[in-house]
Steps between C-alpha positions, in 0.01 A plus 500: 500500500311652204253780566152497344292820491171557322520703179282815484404634158597196292260248347439243773543221245867595446702462822860426581729450795822680583802353674651711778839328531663704221281804569302513182209735494219640285292804584147601417504859374172569676573332833883478519452153645707192431274283288512132429219357285450124446328315213142381551398147413277451195418236241755549222870576472617849412857564385633848556832672444601739778759769433629819656560834336634810677322473835203292381410131509283395201343185358417371150227240455663266245156392373350847441822713480339749742754696707411618853690702758498305829682734739733795532809333645653827616846392378658328202461120518761315299377145559194300609459143623227289663489222757221272371503291820455783753341730234724800554608748233856625555549867404851626590588863553777625274658686795423255784694476823532119518594424138656792312375547143373145424493471122334161471282295734361143492335267754520122508172400670596131515827550686399833660803686363518864394747576218619845397761679290659828600733765367808295588619375158347169403397394851194281566408457866261274692354484852222321685150652516582639846819670373738243652777299329611770255700328221680607181378274218689641203759770425578572135783704353520739204375525234180343640514649850176678597210256553200729463215261586439140607215244484465138616375191318423288807395187309833485318713648782627777268572868547451747212651848491559791265847650459486877462841542341456239223123463448533123557231294669679230703417198715665283767415242766381632838854463635647720225656219290438409134472858369339518152401781260134459401479788254718799405278804451788729391321779686790617714416714803126503425346172623374539853260230622381145430229260619393147404191284482469137391603560137645848456744756634366856507772765458496875463714770347541842653366653176157412636386167358440154632584195293451125521781246462449123486686306773695326222631836382270548202427853375344783703160658429381844613220468760455861615644847441454749785528880507749495790818311580425149631716387792345172615277224361320211668274226356220417741228233483192532717154356524239744381232587248608565143 
């Protein structure tokens, strides 16, 4: 079951939960404790973009464009996902013992399924929330091959993923059928992470910028340029004061 520990040294209004099954972890530099903050309830809706750089988890307020460092993760985090039903943030270790080098991670809160991609060429995997019923959803061949990240559109039963070797953003049904190319970025070997909200797909390029792509495949727009390499991005909505 997930572990919840109180954060020391972070703003009490910003809290998250960590999931122990795949041994993710984040450390407070001051306390060396595993920390797991959760959002507080307030009157209005805040929309934030979470992303990881080398060892750090950060957030951008999409209304104010203010960037904050949330935690020192203690290790590179290549993907982030969130279970909106149980309210757990999934933060996988890049050198974990249960799943080796997970490149992409997504959680289906409706069906309680965890999806991930790994360094086996083109493979998308799925299991239950408790780690049981491990299933291969999709295996692609060259030149597409390496699926670098994955996200889920639960309402439309679609998977979205980025292909590292081609720069293509693709989609398929939850069972791996009906594979489609949403947009070709032509950024080969540089796209690393994606996330979605109701209208847009957020993608990033390893040359340190975030961009916004319409779900219909219409053109990207730069949202943020960071001073360090960005490895993971996550769009989060929470109740709070603006």
